[in-house]
VMD Tcl script that draws the C-alpha trace (Angstrom):
set ca {
  {54.77 -32.74 -130.14}
  {54.99 -32.19 -133.95}
  {54.24 -28.78 -135.45}
  {50.82 -29.75 -136.79}
  {49.60 -30.93 -133.37}
  {51.07 -27.85 -131.75}
  {49.25 -25.59 -134.21}
  {45.99 -27.49 -133.60}
  {46.40 -27.00 -129.86}
  {46.94 -23.28 -130.32}
  {43.85 -23.03 -132.53}
  {41.73 -24.96 -130.00}
  {42.98 -22.69 -127.24}
  {41.97 -19.58 -129.17}
  {38.56 -21.05 -129.98}
  {38.09 -21.89 -126.33}
  {38.93 -18.37 -125.20}
  {36.52 -16.94 -127.77}
  {33.81 -19.39 -126.73}
  {34.17 -18.42 -123.10}
  {33.24 -14.86 -124.04}
  {30.39 -15.96 -126.28}
  {28.74 -18.29 -123.76}
  {28.95 -15.91 -120.81}
  {25.55 -14.35 -120.31}
  {23.86 -12.15 -117.73}
  {21.09 -14.76 -117.61}
  {23.43 -17.55 -116.49}
  {22.26 -18.98 -113.14}
  {23.94 -17.34 -110.20}
  {24.82 -20.76 -108.77}
  {27.54 -21.15 -111.36}
  {29.34 -17.96 -110.32}
  {29.02 -18.22 -106.55}
  {31.97 -19.90 -104.91}
  {34.40 -19.23 -102.12}
  {37.79 -17.79 -102.90}
  {40.92 -19.08 -101.21}
  {41.90 -16.80 -98.38}
  {45.36 -15.45 -97.90}
  {45.11 -15.80 -94.14}
  {45.16 -19.31 -92.76}
  {42.67 -18.34 -90.04}
  {40.21 -16.34 -92.09}
  {36.69 -17.61 -92.72}
  {35.44 -16.52 -96.16}
  {31.73 -16.62 -95.28}
  {29.72 -16.55 -92.09}
  {28.85 -20.08 -91.07}
  {25.52 -20.78 -89.43}
  {26.22 -24.19 -87.96}
  {22.59 -24.66 -86.88}
  {21.45 -24.19 -90.47}
  {23.90 -26.80 -91.69}
  {22.93 -29.20 -88.88}
  {19.29 -28.94 -89.87}
  {20.11 -29.64 -93.51}
  {22.27 -32.64 -92.64}
  {19.96 -34.37 -90.18}
  {16.69 -34.78 -92.05}
  {13.82 -36.48 -90.22}
  {14.08 -37.55 -86.61}
  {16.03 -34.58 -85.22}
  {14.10 -34.65 -81.95}
  {14.68 -38.40 -81.59}
  {18.37 -37.91 -82.24}
  {18.71 -35.23 -79.59}
  {16.68 -37.31 -77.16}
  {19.08 -40.24 -77.61}
  {22.09 -37.96 -77.20}
  {20.76 -36.44 -73.98}
  {19.92 -39.83 -72.53}
  {23.37 -41.33 -73.06}
  {25.15 -38.14 -72.00}
  {23.41 -38.49 -68.63}
  {24.28 -42.20 -68.34}
  {28.06 -42.64 -68.05}
  {27.41 -46.20 -66.87}
  {26.26 -47.00 -70.42}
  {29.43 -45.75 -72.12}
  {31.63 -48.43 -73.66}
  {35.15 -48.35 -72.17}
  {38.23 -48.51 -74.38}
  {39.30 -51.84 -72.91}
  {36.54 -54.40 -72.43}
  {36.28 -58.17 -72.75}
  {34.03 -59.87 -75.30}
  {31.56 -61.16 -72.73}
  {31.37 -57.86 -70.85}
  {30.92 -55.97 -74.13}
  {28.01 -58.21 -75.13}
  {26.24 -57.67 -71.82}
  {26.83 -53.92 -71.94}
  {25.45 -53.71 -75.48}
  {22.32 -55.60 -74.44}
  {21.97 -53.28 -71.43}
  {22.36 -50.24 -73.71}
  {19.67 -51.54 -76.07}
  {17.14 -52.33 -73.36}
  {17.79 -48.95 -71.71}
  {17.23 -47.20 -75.03}
  {13.78 -48.78 -75.30}
  {12.63 -49.14 -71.70}
  {14.16 -46.05 -70.11}
  {14.76 -43.56 -72.92}
  {11.38 -44.40 -74.45}
  {12.49 -44.90 -78.04}
  {10.17 -47.22 -80.01}
  {12.34 -48.54 -82.85}
  {9.99 -51.16 -84.31}
  {7.11 -48.72 -84.44}
  {9.38 -46.21 -86.19}
  {10.67 -48.85 -88.59}
  {7.17 -49.79 -89.68}
  {5.55 -46.35 -89.76}
  {8.36 -43.81 -90.29}
  {11.59 -45.52 -91.41}
  {13.49 -42.24 -91.78}
  {13.14 -41.64 -88.03}
  {14.31 -45.18 -87.33}
  {17.46 -44.80 -89.42}
  {18.23 -41.45 -87.79}
  {18.10 -43.12 -84.37}
  {20.23 -45.97 -85.68}
  {22.93 -43.50 -86.77}
  {22.73 -41.73 -83.39}
  {23.26 -44.93 -81.37}
  {26.12 -45.82 -83.72}
  {27.94 -42.75 -82.39}
  {27.69 -44.30 -78.92}
  {28.89 -47.75 -79.97}
  {28.72 -49.31 -83.42}
  {27.94 -52.64 -81.76}
  {24.82 -51.04 -80.29}
  {23.73 -49.83 -83.74}
  {24.17 -53.31 -85.20}
  {22.47 -55.00 -82.23}
  {19.54 -52.68 -82.70}
  {19.44 -53.45 -86.43}
  {19.58 -57.22 -85.88}
  {16.73 -57.18 -83.37}
  {14.39 -54.61 -84.92}
  {15.00 -54.36 -88.66}
  {16.11 -57.97 -89.31}
  {14.25 -60.12 -86.79}
  {11.39 -57.68 -86.24}
  {11.26 -56.49 -89.84}
  {11.19 -60.02 -91.23}
  {8.25 -60.99 -89.01}
  {6.32 -57.80 -89.74}
  {7.07 -57.66 -93.48}
  {7.07 -61.34 -94.43}
  {4.32 -62.40 -92.05}
  {0.63 -61.51 -92.05}
  {-1.75 -60.03 -89.49}
  {-1.64 -63.06 -87.20}
  {2.14 -62.76 -86.88}
  {2.05 -59.02 -86.34}
  {-0.51 -59.34 -83.58}
  {1.36 -62.19 -81.89}
  {4.90 -60.82 -81.97}
  {4.85 -57.02 -82.30}
  {4.67 -56.09 -78.60}
  {7.25 -58.69 -77.55}
  {9.72 -57.55 -80.20}
  {9.10 -53.87 -79.47}
  {9.87 -54.16 -75.74}
  {12.64 -56.76 -76.29}
  {10.80 -59.50 -74.38}
  {11.22 -61.56 -77.56}
  {14.88 -60.98 -78.50}
  {15.45 -62.54 -81.86}
  {17.81 -63.51 -84.67}
  {17.82 -63.46 -88.46}
  {19.05 -66.88 -89.61}
  {19.69 -66.67 -93.34}
  {23.44 -67.07 -93.94}
  {24.84 -70.61 -93.92}
  {28.38 -71.89 -93.63}
  {28.50 -72.76 -97.34}
  {26.08 -70.14 -98.64}
  {26.08 -66.41 -97.96}
  {25.21 -64.21 -100.93}
  {23.62 -67.10 -102.86}
  {20.53 -67.35 -100.67}
  {18.68 -69.57 -103.15}
  {21.40 -72.15 -102.60}
  {20.79 -72.56 -98.85}
  {20.23 -76.14 -97.72}
  {18.24 -75.95 -94.46}
  {14.85 -77.60 -94.94}
  {11.38 -77.19 -93.45}
  {9.39 -80.29 -94.38}
  {5.61 -80.30 -93.86}
  {4.17 -83.08 -91.72}
  {0.47 -83.13 -92.68}
  {-0.47 -85.64 -90.00}
  {0.68 -83.33 -87.18}
  {0.13 -80.01 -89.01}
  {3.75 -79.02 -88.36}
  {6.97 -78.20 -90.16}
  {10.09 -80.17 -89.31}
  {13.19 -77.99 -89.56}
  {16.47 -79.75 -90.28}
  {20.12 -78.95 -90.91}
  {20.93 -81.74 -93.40}
  {24.72 -81.33 -93.39}
  {27.54 -79.26 -91.93}
  {27.46 -76.74 -94.79}
  {23.85 -75.88 -93.93}
  {24.79 -74.64 -90.45}
  {23.40 -71.14 -89.95}
  {26.49 -68.98 -89.42}
  {27.31 -65.48 -88.15}
  {23.80 -65.16 -86.72}
  {23.64 -62.01 -84.59}
  {21.91 -62.41 -81.18}
  {22.19 -66.21 -81.40}
  {25.16 -66.92 -79.15}
  {23.72 -65.39 -75.97}
  {20.52 -63.36 -76.07}
  {18.17 -64.61 -78.78}
  {14.99 -66.57 -77.95}
  {13.58 -66.70 -81.50}
  {14.96 -66.85 -85.01}
  {13.56 -66.11 -88.42}
  {14.95 -69.15 -90.20}
  {15.21 -69.18 -93.99}
  {14.76 -72.70 -95.31}
  {13.52 -74.60 -98.34}
  {9.85 -75.48 -97.91}
  {9.50 -79.18 -98.79}
  {6.16 -80.86 -99.51}
  {6.30 -84.67 -99.34}
  {4.11 -86.78 -101.61}
  {3.83 -90.32 -102.85}
  {5.72 -89.42 -106.00}
  {8.52 -87.66 -104.12}
  {9.37 -84.44 -102.32}
  {8.58 -81.08 -103.92}
  {10.89 -78.13 -103.21}
  {8.79 -74.94 -103.10}
  {11.79 -72.67 -102.70}
  {13.13 -70.54 -99.86}
  {10.63 -69.37 -97.24}
  {10.93 -67.80 -93.78}
  {9.80 -69.47 -90.55}
  {9.66 -68.36 -86.90}
  {11.61 -70.89 -84.86}
  {11.90 -70.63 -81.04}
  {15.49 -71.41 -80.00}
  {15.50 -70.78 -76.22}
  {12.98 -71.19 -73.43}
  {10.93 -68.15 -72.42}
  {11.05 -69.44 -68.83}
  {14.69 -70.17 -68.08}
  {16.47 -69.21 -71.34}
  {17.71 -72.76 -71.85}
  {18.33 -74.00 -75.39}
  {15.27 -75.84 -76.69}
  {15.34 -79.55 -77.68}
  {16.67 -80.19 -81.17}
  {18.35 -76.78 -81.38}
  {22.14 -76.66 -81.27}
  {23.83 -73.30 -80.64}
  {27.52 -72.49 -80.80}
  {29.40 -69.23 -80.23}
  {31.27 -67.78 -83.24}
  {33.70 -66.30 -80.74}
  {35.91 -63.24 -80.71}
  {35.77 -61.28 -83.97}
  {37.89 -58.58 -85.62}
  {35.30 -56.06 -84.48}
  {31.71 -55.66 -83.26}
  {32.36 -57.83 -80.22}
  {29.33 -56.34 -78.49}
  {27.20 -58.43 -80.89}
  {26.87 -62.10 -79.96}
  {27.20 -63.93 -83.28}
  {26.48 -67.62 -83.15}
  {25.93 -70.74 -85.26}
  {22.65 -72.71 -85.32}
  {21.78 -76.27 -86.25}
  {18.34 -77.86 -86.19}
  {17.70 -81.54 -85.58}
  {14.06 -82.37 -86.41}
  {12.79 -79.22 -84.70}
  {9.02 -79.10 -84.95}
  {7.13 -75.82 -85.30}
  {3.41 -75.13 -85.92}
  {2.25 -74.54 -89.48}
  {1.31 -70.99 -88.43}
  {5.02 -70.24 -87.93}
  {5.43 -69.99 -91.69}
  {5.71 -66.28 -92.54}
  {3.10 -66.52 -95.24}
  {2.77 -63.15 -96.94}
  {4.04 -64.46 -100.29}
  {3.18 -68.14 -99.96}
  {0.85 -70.09 -97.68}
  {0.07 -73.69 -96.87}
  {-3.29 -75.08 -95.78}
  {-3.78 -77.85 -93.25}
  {-4.33 -80.38 -96.01}
  {-0.98 -79.46 -97.60}
  {-2.22 -77.27 -100.43}
  {0.24 -74.50 -101.32}
  {-1.08 -71.13 -102.56}
  {0.62 -67.93 -103.63}
  {-0.24 -64.79 -105.55}
  {3.19 -65.12 -107.20}
  {3.40 -67.91 -109.80}
  {7.05 -68.99 -109.61}
  {9.76 -69.75 -107.07}
  {11.93 -66.97 -108.47}
  {9.19 -64.35 -108.16}
  {8.43 -65.39 -104.58}
  {12.12 -65.31 -103.74}
  {12.56 -61.85 -105.27}
  {9.54 -60.53 -103.36}
  {10.86 -61.99 -100.10}
  {14.29 -60.42 -100.45}
  {12.75 -57.18 -101.69}
  {11.10 -56.72 -98.31}
  {14.48 -56.97 -96.57}
  {16.28 -54.05 -98.27}
  {15.83 -51.93 -95.14}
  {19.00 -53.49 -93.74}
  {21.02 -52.13 -96.65}
  {19.43 -48.70 -96.28}
  {20.44 -48.66 -92.63}
  {24.00 -49.79 -93.36}
  {24.49 -47.10 -96.00}
  {23.32 -44.35 -93.65}
  {25.19 -45.85 -90.70}
  {28.41 -45.96 -92.71}
  {28.02 -42.25 -93.47}
  {27.82 -41.66 -89.71}
  {31.08 -43.53 -89.17}
  {32.71 -41.48 -91.94}
  {31.52 -38.32 -90.18}
  {33.12 -39.46 -86.91}
  {36.42 -40.31 -88.60}
  {36.61 -37.07 -90.56}
  {35.65 -35.04 -87.48}
  {38.48 -36.51 -85.40}
  {41.09 -36.17 -88.17}
  {40.05 -32.64 -89.13}
  {39.99 -31.27 -85.59}
  {43.33 -32.85 -84.81}
  {44.82 -31.47 -88.04}
  {43.62 -27.99 -87.13}
  {45.10 -28.34 -83.63}
  {48.44 -29.95 -84.46}
  {51.16 -27.49 -85.50}
  {54.39 -28.57 -87.09}
  {57.21 -26.77 -88.96}
  {56.75 -23.51 -90.82}
  {58.72 -20.58 -92.27}
  {62.05 -19.76 -90.56}
  {61.75 -17.73 -87.36}
  {57.94 -17.86 -87.47}
  {55.36 -19.84 -85.49}
  {54.68 -23.39 -86.61}
  {51.67 -23.86 -88.85}
  {48.66 -26.16 -88.55}
  {49.21 -29.42 -90.42}
  {45.91 -28.79 -92.21}
  {47.65 -25.84 -93.88}
  {49.79 -28.33 -95.77}
  {48.47 -29.10 -99.22}
  {49.10 -32.84 -98.80}
  {46.96 -32.97 -95.64}
  {44.21 -30.93 -97.27}
  {44.05 -33.26 -100.24}
  {43.79 -36.28 -97.95}
  {41.01 -34.95 -95.74}
  {39.01 -32.27 -97.55}
  {37.64 -34.57 -100.32}
  {36.54 -36.93 -97.52}
  {34.74 -34.08 -95.81}
  {32.99 -33.24 -99.07}
  {32.16 -36.93 -99.56}
  {30.59 -37.14 -96.10}
  {28.19 -34.37 -97.09}
  {27.57 -35.92 -100.52}
  {26.87 -39.39 -99.09}
  {24.64 -37.90 -96.40}
  {22.30 -36.32 -98.96}
  {22.23 -39.46 -101.12}
  {21.40 -41.68 -98.14}
  {18.73 -39.26 -96.89}
  {17.12 -39.46 -100.33}
  {17.36 -43.26 -100.20}
  {15.58 -43.25 -96.83}
  {12.82 -41.09 -98.30}
  {12.47 -43.45 -101.25}
  {12.35 -46.43 -98.90}
  {9.61 -44.74 -96.84}
  {7.68 -44.06 -100.04}
  {8.09 -47.70 -101.08}
  {6.67 -48.91 -97.76}
  {3.61 -46.67 -98.21}
  {2.84 -47.21 -101.90}
  {4.29 -50.67 -102.74}
  {4.63 -49.47 -106.34}
  {6.74 -51.78 -108.52}
  {8.86 -48.98 -110.02}
  {9.75 -47.60 -106.60}
  {10.51 -51.09 -105.25}
  {12.90 -51.73 -108.15}
  {14.52 -48.32 -107.69}
  {15.05 -48.79 -103.95}
  {16.42 -52.30 -104.46}
  {19.07 -51.07 -106.93}
  {19.90 -47.85 -105.07}
  {20.21 -49.54 -101.68}
  {22.53 -52.17 -103.14}
  {24.69 -49.60 -104.92}
  {24.88 -46.99 -102.18}
  {25.55 -49.58 -99.48}
  {28.41 -51.05 -101.52}
  {29.92 -47.74 -102.64}
  {29.66 -45.86 -99.33}
  {30.90 -48.69 -97.12}
  {33.89 -49.36 -99.38}
  {34.80 -45.67 -99.41}
  {34.41 -45.32 -95.65}
  {36.59 -48.36 -94.97}
  {39.47 -46.76 -96.89}
  {38.78 -43.32 -95.43}
  {39.10 -44.53 -91.83}
  {42.62 -45.78 -92.50}
  {43.58 -42.53 -94.21}
  {42.21 -40.52 -91.30}
  {44.21 -42.67 -88.88}
  {47.40 -42.09 -90.86}
  {46.65 -38.35 -91.03}
  {46.78 -38.21 -87.24}
  {50.21 -39.80 -87.02}
  {51.08 -41.70 -83.85}
  {48.16 -40.20 -81.93}
  {45.79 -41.86 -84.37}
  {47.21 -45.20 -83.28}
  {46.10 -44.76 -79.66}
  {43.02 -46.89 -79.01}
  {41.41 -44.08 -77.03}
  {41.28 -41.97 -80.20}
  {38.92 -44.53 -81.74}
  {40.28 -45.17 -85.23}
  {41.13 -48.78 -84.42}
  {37.64 -49.49 -83.11}
  {36.02 -47.61 -85.99}
  {38.06 -49.49 -88.57}
  {37.47 -52.91 -87.00}
  {33.78 -52.40 -86.26}
  {33.02 -50.93 -89.67}
  {35.03 -53.40 -91.75}
  {32.24 -55.99 -91.85}
  {29.87 -53.40 -93.35}
  {31.47 -54.31 -96.68}
  {30.30 -57.89 -96.34}
  {27.05 -58.29 -94.46}
  {23.61 -57.51 -95.92}
  {25.23 -58.48 -99.21}
  {28.89 -58.64 -100.21}
  {29.81 -55.39 -101.94}
  {31.09 -57.07 -105.09}
  {27.83 -59.01 -105.41}
  {25.73 -55.90 -104.79}
  {27.58 -53.91 -107.45}
  {26.89 -56.72 -109.90}
  {23.18 -56.36 -109.10}
  {23.42 -52.67 -109.98}
  {25.21 -53.45 -113.24}
  {22.62 -56.09 -114.14}
  {19.84 -53.58 -113.49}
  {21.53 -51.02 -115.74}
  {21.84 -53.57 -118.52}
  {18.18 -54.53 -118.18}
  {17.25 -50.90 -118.65}
  {19.62 -50.61 -121.61}
  {18.25 -53.50 -123.60}
  {15.13 -55.59 -123.85}
  {17.05 -58.83 -123.88}
  {20.66 -59.85 -124.11}
  {21.54 -63.13 -125.75}
  {22.03 -62.58 -129.46}
  {19.42 -59.84 -129.71}
  {19.81 -56.38 -131.17}
  {20.48 -53.93 -128.37}
  {17.87 -51.24 -127.92}
  {18.14 -48.08 -125.84}
  {15.16 -47.96 -123.49}
  {16.27 -45.63 -120.74}
  {16.13 -41.85 -120.96}
  {19.15 -41.47 -118.69}
  {21.33 -43.36 -121.14}
  {19.82 -41.68 -124.19}
  {20.34 -38.22 -122.71}
  {23.89 -39.08 -121.67}
  {24.84 -40.32 -125.11}
  {23.44 -37.09 -126.50}
  {25.70 -35.20 -124.14}
  {28.64 -37.29 -125.35}
  {27.99 -36.43 -128.99}
  {27.54 -32.73 -128.29}
  {30.48 -32.26 -125.94}
  {33.29 -34.12 -127.68}
  {34.18 -31.09 -129.76}
  {37.29 -28.90 -129.63}
  {35.58 -26.01 -127.85}
  {34.00 -27.90 -124.97}
  {36.75 -30.46 -124.41}
  {39.32 -27.64 -124.11}
  {37.31 -25.26 -121.92}
  {39.24 -24.84 -118.68}
  {38.02 -21.64 -117.04}
  {36.81 -21.82 -113.45}
  {33.23 -20.84 -114.26}
  {32.90 -23.80 -116.58}
  {34.59 -26.35 -114.31}
  {32.44 -25.31 -111.35}
  {29.28 -25.43 -113.44}
  {27.09 -28.24 -112.00}
  {25.83 -28.98 -115.51}
  {29.34 -29.78 -116.73}
  {30.06 -31.90 -113.67}
  {26.91 -34.02 -113.91}
  {27.26 -34.32 -117.69}
  {30.78 -35.66 -117.20}
  {29.63 -38.25 -114.65}
  {26.71 -39.39 -116.80}
  {28.80 -39.45 -119.96}
  {31.23 -41.83 -118.30}
  {28.39 -44.11 -117.13}
  {26.79 -44.08 -120.58}
  {30.03 -45.05 -122.28}
  {30.74 -47.82 -119.79}
  {27.21 -49.17 -120.14}
  {27.32 -49.11 -123.93}
  {30.71 -50.84 -124.13}
  {29.76 -53.38 -121.43}
  {26.69 -54.43 -123.42}
  {28.75 -54.82 -126.60}
  {31.46 -56.80 -124.83}
  {28.94 -59.12 -123.17}
  {27.26 -59.86 -126.49}
  {30.60 -60.54 -128.14}
  {31.94 -62.89 -125.45}
  {28.67 -64.76 -124.91}
  {28.90 -66.32 -128.36}
  {32.01 -68.20 -127.30}
  {31.82 -68.36 -123.49}
  {28.10 -68.43 -122.77}
  {26.23 -66.05 -120.48}
  {28.06 -66.86 -117.23}
  {31.48 -66.95 -118.88}
  {30.88 -63.63 -120.63}
  {29.77 -62.00 -117.39}
  {32.88 -63.23 -115.59}
  {35.10 -62.08 -118.47}
  {33.65 -58.55 -118.18}
  {33.30 -58.49 -114.39}
  {35.77 -55.68 -113.62}
  {34.19 -53.57 -116.35}
  {30.75 -54.18 -114.84}
  {31.89 -53.24 -111.32}
  {33.37 -50.00 -112.65}
  {30.08 -49.31 -114.47}
  {28.09 -49.76 -111.25}
  {30.40 -47.48 -109.26}
  {30.22 -44.83 -111.98}
  {26.43 -44.95 -111.93}
  {26.30 -44.60 -108.14}
  {28.69 -41.63 -108.25}
  {26.32 -40.00 -110.77}
  {23.37 -40.59 -108.44}
  {25.25 -39.13 -105.48}
  {26.18 -35.99 -107.40}
  {22.62 -35.54 -108.66}
  {21.31 -35.74 -105.08}
  {23.95 -33.26 -103.94}
  {22.75 -30.82 -106.63}
  {19.18 -31.21 -105.40}
  {20.27 -30.51 -101.81}
  {22.02 -27.32 -102.93}
  {18.90 -26.12 -104.71}
  {16.71 -26.85 -101.67}
  {18.97 -24.95 -99.29}
  {17.38 -21.61 -98.42}
  {20.15 -20.19 -96.23}
  {22.47 -18.23 -98.60}
  {25.68 -18.79 -96.63}
  {24.97 -22.49 -96.17}
  {24.24 -22.74 -99.88}
  {27.67 -21.28 -100.71}
  {29.33 -23.87 -98.52}
  {27.34 -26.70 -100.07}
  {28.33 -25.50 -103.56}
  {31.95 -25.49 -102.49}
  {31.70 -29.06 -101.21}
  {29.70 -30.17 -104.24}
  {32.36 -28.79 -106.59}
  {35.13 -30.48 -104.62}
  {33.32 -33.81 -104.60}
  {32.66 -33.67 -108.35}
  {36.04 -32.42 -109.58}
  {37.99 -34.68 -107.23}
  {36.12 -37.70 -108.62}
  {36.73 -36.57 -112.21}
  {40.43 -36.05 -111.50}
  {40.73 -39.46 -109.83}
  {39.41 -41.06 -113.03}
  {40.97 -38.59 -115.45}
  {42.40 -41.44 -117.54}
  {38.91 -42.53 -118.57}
  {37.93 -39.02 -119.62}
  {41.21 -38.53 -121.50}
  {40.93 -41.88 -123.28}
  {37.48 -40.94 -124.55}
  {38.65 -37.44 -125.62}
  {36.11 -35.90 -123.26}
  {38.77 -33.83 -121.50}
  {41.76 -32.29 -123.28}
  {45.18 -32.10 -121.56}
  {44.83 -28.43 -120.66}
  {41.40 -29.08 -119.16}
  {42.72 -32.02 -117.13}
  {45.45 -29.80 -115.73}
  {42.90 -27.11 -114.87}
  {40.69 -29.65 -113.08}
  {43.64 -30.72 -110.94}
  {44.38 -27.10 -110.12}
  {40.76 -26.49 -109.15}
  {40.82 -29.49 -106.81}
  {43.83 -27.99 -105.04}
  {42.11 -24.60 -104.78}
  {38.87 -26.13 -103.53}
  {40.74 -28.12 -100.88}
  {42.39 -24.89 -99.70}
  {39.03 -23.10 -99.61}
  {37.40 -25.94 -97.68}
  {40.25 -25.90 -95.17}
  {39.17 -22.37 -94.12}
  {35.81 -23.63 -92.89}
  {36.68 -27.25 -92.12}
  {36.19 -26.86 -88.37}
  {32.70 -25.43 -88.79}
  {31.78 -28.04 -91.38}
  {32.58 -30.95 -89.04}
  {30.85 -29.15 -86.16}
  {27.71 -29.22 -88.32}
  {27.67 -33.02 -88.08}
  {26.38 -32.36 -84.57}
  {28.24 -35.13 -82.74}
  {28.55 -34.19 -79.05}
  {32.02 -34.37 -77.52}
  {30.63 -36.51 -74.72}
  {29.73 -39.21 -77.26}
  {32.62 -38.69 -79.70}
  {35.01 -39.22 -76.75}
  {38.22 -39.35 -78.85}
  {40.45 -36.86 -76.98}
  {42.23 -35.54 -80.11}
  {38.85 -35.03 -81.82}
  {37.20 -32.86 -79.18}
  {36.27 -29.26 -79.90}
  {38.58 -27.90 -77.19}
  {41.07 -29.04 -74.55}
  {42.20 -32.00 -76.65}
  {45.71 -32.39 -75.31}
  {44.60 -31.82 -71.72}
  {42.00 -34.54 -72.06}
  {44.44 -36.84 -73.85}
  {47.14 -36.64 -71.19}
  {44.65 -37.70 -68.52}
  {44.61 -41.14 -70.09}
  {48.31 -41.64 -69.29}
  {48.06 -40.35 -65.77}
  {49.29 -36.74 -65.88}
}
mol new
graphics top color blue
foreach p $ca { graphics top sphere $p radius 0.5 }
foreach p [lrange $ca 0 end-1] q [lrange $ca 1 end] { graphics top cylinder $p $q radius 0.2 }
display resetview
């Protein structure tokens, strides 16, 4: 460093120290000064922990349903999934678990899904603790098959099918994905051609690529399918394609369960995970269904072949149809948080139990006392809490959407569900592997669940929308809110979030703020959220400029592809900002003072860990000076050490019973005793 730069740094440091005295005020909110201090004793707990208070905060709606499900399966060891089980046996057990949940436990998932979605998603998370295949089987039957009929159909469909779906007399499938088309639903090729003479639709699979693929419930149990197909209206002048619509198509007999004429079903076979779900492939060969089997909420057809819709274009009808199906993404986001909770619980409890090495002539220490182990696991623990609050808020927004049907809320839920599903599932997939590695060889034992968790969860990154595609939807939504139109037009700021964030950028890139590195400032939630939103604002602004520049030479599609990695980073940054904002709201709502301290600790760890992980971006934009970056890293280390002191209580607050967790090394007590039983001691 030359002398001039060194002198500048010294001056900035002095200004910063002076500013820290000037900005300190007795009126500063107490939240900014309340935090846990690292304890000198490895076993000390810095605050009293009321686990019940934390459990209540974490669960949200449906607590009674959750406990009812837990009690039922705890009393039914015959419904527990064994470690070693064949595909066919797993499928039958999962179906038995689902029917028992409804017919014996008395849970009414479809009723919950339609009237109180937050309760439904809470139950879905609870059954995921029992077996992820059960959670997905439940989602396929109730939220996909049942939800499509209830949400895309009209009163006649609801009256005809509700009871049969609710009590699982009408087990069903959701047949959207095709062999050649997954995320691009508008490109599907299955057709439903209207035959006016017989008042029927004729459903056809025109080629191999149009085969419905990965259809849950199809291979073994399903009797009906909601089939997405292009509605074709023949005429003397030629066929008219009215776009993608949904149709109820019976696929098996209600009498003897045989496959119906014209329907061809194949088994997708053994998968990487989720082998309790019977995925199959469907083809249709001139399968005739009544005209009333068109789910006609957004488009209807009269007996004389006249098509009517309140929505004027194919694109608007398609958007409305898919908009009613976002519940699947909401459920996957919340379900993925549950799997993260399980993984972190097992790894944390094992790390507290396992002792290895230590000072000479002294007892060995817990491996969670090692800084490296803390920095692997404690940010994940904080993330589990952060994601939980964000997904609970998403469930509330989804419930509000179902009640009000307001356009702004629909658009918000569509973007949030896409972004949170993509971000949370990608994070959880990586976290499971890290948790496995953190448990050494014991994490590799199948009985300790990491293998099943990793394999069963992996597909969460793909179904209900590939994560890369969903993040592009978030980026596109951000750009729409940033400008009125794109191609060649002058960009105009239209969104307060961006405008406020750019204001923050202009006010904070000064020597005083960029160099501030004291703890009070770094643990200030205003600084943390400003940093997140600043990053999003900069990425959004530069993405818009880059897209406009490249479109002149490459066109719209080429420009988008040229900027794709930038756009994905933008979407992830935005979602991280949303998650932190929801964490802040949860802290403010918390009335229990000790629980609030713990939530602040976790909030600070989540925020500063994310800033440190992307410190290059903040440094490149001169938002964080070198001394501040170093202080952030130090605070992350301190926060990890503080969280370690209460890690056991924090995972206990997830409320997962040992009898359902079942991983011997992750139990609350007697882990090694339980573990050795599996090898015959």
